[in-house]
N, C-alpha and C positions, 0 to 999 in steps of 0.2 A: 706690276704694281706691288705684289709681295713676291719678289724674285725667289727667295727661299726664306722660310721662317727662321732658320738658324742664323742667317746673315743679319736679319733684323734684330734678333736677340743680341747679337754682338754689338750692333749699332747702339741699341738702347743701353746695353751694359757699359759702354764707354762713357755714357753720359750720367746715368743715375745708378750704376752699380747693381744691376739685376743679375741674380744667379739663375742661369737656365735650368729647366727641369732635368731630372735624371730619369732615364728609361731603364727599369729593372724588370726584365722578363715581361710579365703581363701588367706592369704598373708604371705609371708616370708619377714622380715624386717632386715636390717643390716647396720652398719656404719663402716667405716674403721678408722685407726689410725689418719688420717688427718682431719676427720670430715665430709667426704662425706658420704651421706646416700642414701639408695634406698629401695624400696619395690617392690617385684615381685609377681604376682598372682600365685596361685596354682590351675590349672584348674580342676583336677580330683583326687579323693582319692581312686583309685582302679586300680590295674595293668591291668586287662583285659579291663577295660573301657578306659584306656589310649591307649592301642593298637587299640581298636575298633574305638576310636575317632580320631586316627591319621589323620591329614589333615583337621580337622574341629574345632580345638581349636585355640585360639589366646593367645600369650604371651604378658602380659602387664607389663611395668616397669615404676615406678615413681621415679625420681631422684632429689636430692637436693644437690648441690655442697657446699663445705665449703666456708665460707667467708660471709661478710655482703652483704645485698641486693640481695641474691640469692632466686630464686623462685622454686617451684615444676615444673619439666618438665616431660611430659608424652610421652612415645614411645610405639608402638604396633607392634609386629611382627606376621603377619598372618602365617598360616601353609604353607608348601612348595607348596601345590597345588594352592595357591592364586596367582592372577596376580602379577607380579614383581613390577609394579609401579602403584598402584591404585591412582586415582585422586579424589579431593574433589567433582567434579561434578557428577561422576557416583556412587561412593561408599560412604557410610555413616555409622554412628554409632547410636545405640539405647541403652538406659538404661531402662530396664524393659519395652521393646517394645515401648518406646517413643523416637522419633528421636531427636537428639541433633545437632543443626546447628553449625558445626565447620569446620574450614579449616585446611589442613595439607599438608606437603611435604613428599616425599619419597626418600629414598636412599638405593639402593641394597635390595629392598623388605621390608624395615622397614619403618613404618609410624612415622613421627616426628611432634609434635605440638609445636608451639611457646608459650611463657609464657601466652599470652592472651587466646589462644584456649585451652592450657593445663588447665588453671584455670576454663574455662567454662565447659569443659567435666568433670573434677574432681569434680566440685561442684555438678553435677548431680549424679556422681558415688558414692559419699560419703554415700548417703542414699539409694543406689540401691542394687539390688541383682544379676543382670545379665547384662553383656555388650555384645551386638551383633554387628557383622560386616556384613553390608548389601550391595548388589548390586541391587538397586531398591527394589523390594519386595523379592528378593532371599536371603536367609540366607547363608552366606559364612562361618561363624565361630562365636563362642560365648564362654563366660567363666563366672563362678560365681565370684562375687566381694564383697561378704559379709565381713564386718570388715574393709573396707578401711579407714573409719574415725578414727578408733583406730590405724591403721597402721600409718597414717599420724601424729597422735598425738604422737606416739612413736618416730618418727623421730624428731619432734619439741621439745619434752622433752629432747631427747639426745643432741640437739643443743641449749637448753635453750631458745626456742622460744615460748613455750606454753603461750597463753594469750597476745601475742604481736601483733602489727599491721601487722607484716609480717607472722604471723601464718596462715596456710590455713585451719586447721581443726576447730579452734574456735578463731577467731580474737578478740583481746582486744584493750585497749587504750595505753598500754605500748609500747614504741618504744625501741627495743633492737638491739644493734649493735653487731652482732656475727662475729668475725674474725676467719679465718682459724686457725686450731691448728698448733702449731709449728711442722714443718716436722722433721722426724728423721734424723740421720746422713746420709749424702749422700755417696753412694757407688761409689768408683772410679774404673773404669774398664780400663785395659791397652789398649793402641792403637792397632787397628787391624794390621795384618801383611800381606804383599803380598805373603809370602811364602806359598807353597802348604801344605795342611794338611798331617801330617804323618799318616801312616796306620800300622796295625800289620802284621807281616809276618805270613805265614801258621803255622810255629812252635810256634810263640807267641800266635796265636789264639787257637791252640790245647791245649796249656798250660793253658791259662786264662779261657777257657770255662769250666774248671773243677771247677771254683768258682761258676758256675751257680747252684742255689738251685734246679733246675730241670734237672741237668746234666744227670741223669739216663734215662731221656726221649729223649735225643738228638739222632738224627740219625747219620748215618756214615759220612755225609758231614760236612764241616765247616759252622758255622753260618754266617749270614749276619751282616754287620757292618754299622754304620754311622760315618763319620769322619768330623771334622771341625778344622780349625786353630783358636786358642784362642788368641795367641800373638806370638811374635817373637821366643819364646823358647818353647811353649807348644801347643800341639794339643789335641783335645777331640776325644776319640774313644769309641763308644758305641756298644756292642755286643748284638745281639738279644738273649734273653733267650729262653729256651725250654718250659718255663711256658706259656701256651696258655690261652684260655679263653677270656673274654671281656676286660681284662686289661693286654695286653701283656707287658712284662717287658724287659728292656734293662739294661745290666751291664755297669757301667760308669767308664771309665779309663782316665788317663792322660798319654801322651807320650811326653818325653822331648828331642826332637831333637837328637835321637839316644843315649840318656843317661839314658835309662830305662823307665819302665812303672810302674805306681802305681795306686791303686784305687783312684778315685776322692774323695775330701773332700767337705762337705757341712756345711753351717752355720745352724741356726734354720730353721726347715722344718717340714711339716706335715706328711710325708710318713714314716711309720715305717720300710719299706723295705730299707731305706737308712742307717739304723743302722747295716746292715750286714757288714761283712768284706769287701766285694765289694758291693757298693750301687746298688740296683735294682730299677730302676725308671719306673713307669707305663706310657705307651703311650708317650714315650720320643721322642722329636725331637729338632733339633737345628734351630733356626730362624736366618739366616745369616743377613738379612736386619736389624733386630733390635738387633742382637747379644744377643739373649736370649736362654737359655735352658728351654724348656717348657715340663711340665708333666701334665697328667690328669688321675685321677682314678674315674671310674664310679661306682656308688653305685649298679647299676644293668645294664643289657645288653642294654636296650633302651636308657640309658644315661640321664635320667631326674633327676638325683641326683648325688652327688659326690663332688670331690675336684679338684682344678686346681691351679698350681703354676708356676711361672716364676723365673728364676735365672740368675744373671749376674756373670761373671768371674771377680774376683778382683786381680788376679795374684797369689793367693794361693789356693783359694777354691771358690765354687759357693755360692753366697749369694742370698737369696730369695728376690725378688723385688716386687712380687705381689702374693696375695693369695685370691682365691675365693672359695665359698662353697655353696652348696645347700644340707642341711641335711635331707630333706624329699623327698620321691619319689612320687610326685603328678602331674606329667605331665608337669612341667615347665622345659624349656631348657635354662633358664637364670640362672646364678649364681651370688651371691652377693659378691662384693669385700670387704674383711674384713681387708686387710693389703696392704700397698703400700709404697715403698721406692724409692726416686729419685736416678737416676744413672747419673754420669758424665763420659763421654767417654774422656779419656786422649788423647791429640794430639800425633802424632808420634814424636819420638825423632830425631831431625835432627842432623847429624854430624856437628861438628864445622867447620866453614869456615876457611881454612888456611890463615894466614896473612903473607905476604911477607915483611920482614924487609929490607929496602934498605941498 
């Protein structure tokens, strides 16, 4: 289903010009089509070690937004066993066993550094080999950080900042004003509808389940479905595939207010399973609050590599609005955003107000 992540990256690159991430020692680096860049650390280079170290590694992300005047911002996600809201007073960071005096804030378990403290810690990390997360003298988690200086240089070269005063890896005397890249065409999504989502009848389910590539594995009962209202005339129906494993699939259909059912159509996308007569989407779910169809394909069962995509409904087909990737399986649970498209939600169409002519 995802033969190799690198092949899929080439497939999507041929359609929407996505630049694959670069692997630089202990870092994966990537930039999206809008000029936003990030580097994420790769804690471990061995599957057994990843499992053994679960709960003792830390995920580090360095981000630089597109536009002039932006700086590198650092965030760190401790493993699940860590305290949800560590504070600067009790917890600390060390680079190669040397404490770095920095302050930080936390939100939902992730540690965030402001520009000043990001710069302070990154300055020490650039020439370091190991970052440790401490509570007093107790080691809570650590990760290798070799190659960070080269990773930051890659980001700055991508954004034409190398050698400028705003560069963080090797500052120079040139002042460079970097503006955000021109955004792509905005996707317009139809207004939501208050109508209930349509569902498939038992007869329709029995018929369309035969399109499942794993239909021969199906049991006697009917499959489970997910249903959502896309607009006033169209509903989304997803049928659980009998294909199991760590990337469960869903067959994606559209139902048109009693006027028939058809397989859903997609614009440029990274998953080869959408090329089937009936698209099969991995780990699919509908996010009603954001009105996005979301899919994720893990490169292996523990989920430390793979691909992630979001789609918006444009009235005819699903258009990809965001694409993330982690092409190597080295213990990082962060993915790099490589493609992003803005979406404009159209307002509801109001009926005309009748005018009384005297």
